[in-house]
C-alpha positions, 0 to 999 in steps of 0.5 A: 453951553452954545454961544450967542447967535450959534445954533444948537448943537443937535442936528435933526439926526442926533435929536432923533437918535437921543429920542431912541434912546431915551424911548429904549431905556425908559421901555426896559426900566419901566417894563422891568419895573413893572414886573418887579412890582407885581412880583413883590406885591404877590409875594407880599400877599400870598406870604399873608394870606398863607399865614392865615386870617388873622395872623396874615392880616397882622404880618401883612399890616406891619410890613405894609407899614414898614415899606410905606414908611421907607418909601416916604423916607427916601423921598424926605431925605433924599429926594422931596420932589419924587414924592407922588406921581411926579408929572407935575414936576415933569410939566414944572421942569418944561416951564423953567418952574422947576429943576429935574434933579435926575440922579436923586429921582431915578433911584428914589422913584425906582426903589421908593416906587417899588416899595410903595406898589408892593406895600399895596398903597392905592397908586399906580405904576404910571406916575413913576414911569413917566418920571424916571422916564423925564430923568433919563431924558434929562440926564442924556440932555446933560450929556448931549447939551442940546438948546433950551427948545430940544432939552423940553422937547427930550423931557416930554419923549421921555414922559410919553415914553413913561406912559406908554411903557406903563399901559403898552399904549404909544398913541395915548402916550403921544396925545398925553404931551400934546393934550396934557402938557399943551401949556409947556411943549416945545411945539415943532416937528423935531420935537413932535417927532422926538415924543412919537420916536421914543413913545414908539421904541418904549412900547418896542421894549415893553412888548418885546420883554412883556409881550403884546397885547392890551394890558386889560383886554376886555371882551366887550359888545357894540352899542347900538345908537339909540342906547347912547343916551345912557352914555351921555348921562355917565359921562355928566355923572363922571363930569361931577365925580371928577371934580370932587375927586381933584378937590377932594384930593388936594384937600386930603394932601392939605390935611395931612401936611397940616397933621405931620407938622403938628404932630410927625410927618411919618406919623400918618404914612405909618398908620394908614400903612398898617390900614392897606396891609390889612385890606390888603388880606382881608379885602383886597379890592380895597387895596392896591393900585387895581390894574389887575382888579379891573379884570377881575371887576368885570368877569364877577357878578356884583351888587349894585350896593356891593359895587357903590361900597367899593367905590366909597371904599377906594375913594378913600383909599385912593386919597389916603395913599396918595396923601403919604407922599410915597411915590406913585401915579394916580391914573391907574386908581382912577381907572380902577375907581372908574370901573367899579363906578361903571359897573354900578351905573351899568347894572342900573342902566339895565333897568332902563334898557332891558335885555342889552347885553354887556351893557355894564361892561360897556358902561365900565370901559366908558366910565374909565375914559370919562372920570380920566378925562374929568379929572386929567381934563385930556379927553382925547387921552382918555378915548385913546388910552381906555380904547389901547388899554382894553382892545374894546374898539367896537365901543369907540362911539360910546367912549367917545360920547362919555368922555366929552360930555365929561369934559364939558361938565367938568369945565361947566363946574370950573373944575381944573386939571389935577396936574395943574393944580398939582404943580401950584400947590408944590409951587407954593410951598416952595414958596415960588411964584404961581402963573395964573390959570391958563398962564403960559410962556410956551410958544404953542399958545402963538399957534403952530407957525408963530410957535414954530419961528420962537422955538427956532429963534429960541434954538439959535440963542445962547442956551443953558442946557442943564 
């Protein structure tokens, strides 16, 4: 702990070194987490399929049930804050509303995340990697004892490194901190550069271990300006869909919580574990986080009816999977749900614009950004993330139009960022005061210059690093 009037002991150079370590550590851990989870999921599914349709479905259901219940047990017994995505926990920690117990979060998020993802639950790897990245940062901060501003900057750097490792998307990771955590991030030159450094080194490790190139490389064709009206309509539809998605997710969480209080907290995870294990064998398109499914969807010929059925099924499986309380994110399920929606609407748009090659695929790619934007409410992140993920830079304007329209529609309907609402829910359940929507105690709301002055003052005060 620094004494009053004594500047932080962390110089610029030392802070940047800490950011490098955060990036390297998160990149290595996050990438191996991804590879192990993919291997275990493939092993689980292939083993069940090898047993035949009926026996395999039963075996898959039972094994998934055990994995989901065990993942939920780890969360409930050792680290309740490790359930779900974890992004809201990081935002709460950066706003001094939630503690970050890295010693228990790291192992529970890692092993619980492996269990939930490999069970077939419709959850993503990005939530665990973001939470683990910030936990690595918290561990370093405990050792280095920086001031409050630098500590929060390191937490943000860990979150960015986690997202970069999950999707091999460093630019989107930096923008995620700037746009998604704009109310919590202590915006100074030092902290901003720390975020960029951590995201860069995390991506370096990801590419060194897993290879270079977009995670979801999709061949696409550019869209003529006269066809952009179709993406305006797409953005409007996704703006409405995103608001519905957020409200349905919160309703499902509350309903499952009430069910658990009235019966047993492991009842719903067990039942849904059985269901998702059966789906993993009998109808795998409705199970798993769906990253590999995105590539499968855009390469297959689907009927419009089949796509809308898939949208309905994946919407329900996403809600149920997240509501179990097992570790797992919602980015990947949102992207897969958007791909299905975009392909369906793109097929319909092909009737309006006959002869336009590749329109359903273009709609699918743009839809990923549009639904992400209306749920997370971070349009620039949505645009850049989709382009980095798919490598479809020819669709920049189409994705841009979709995301901007989606954001405007979601705002006009009273939609709010899902992580902001999840944090408020967590605070209410913990009996803590809930800030008014939009309220912030961070200097970024004061503007760049005043915020920098306030952050500098904060750095020179007596800070409690832990």
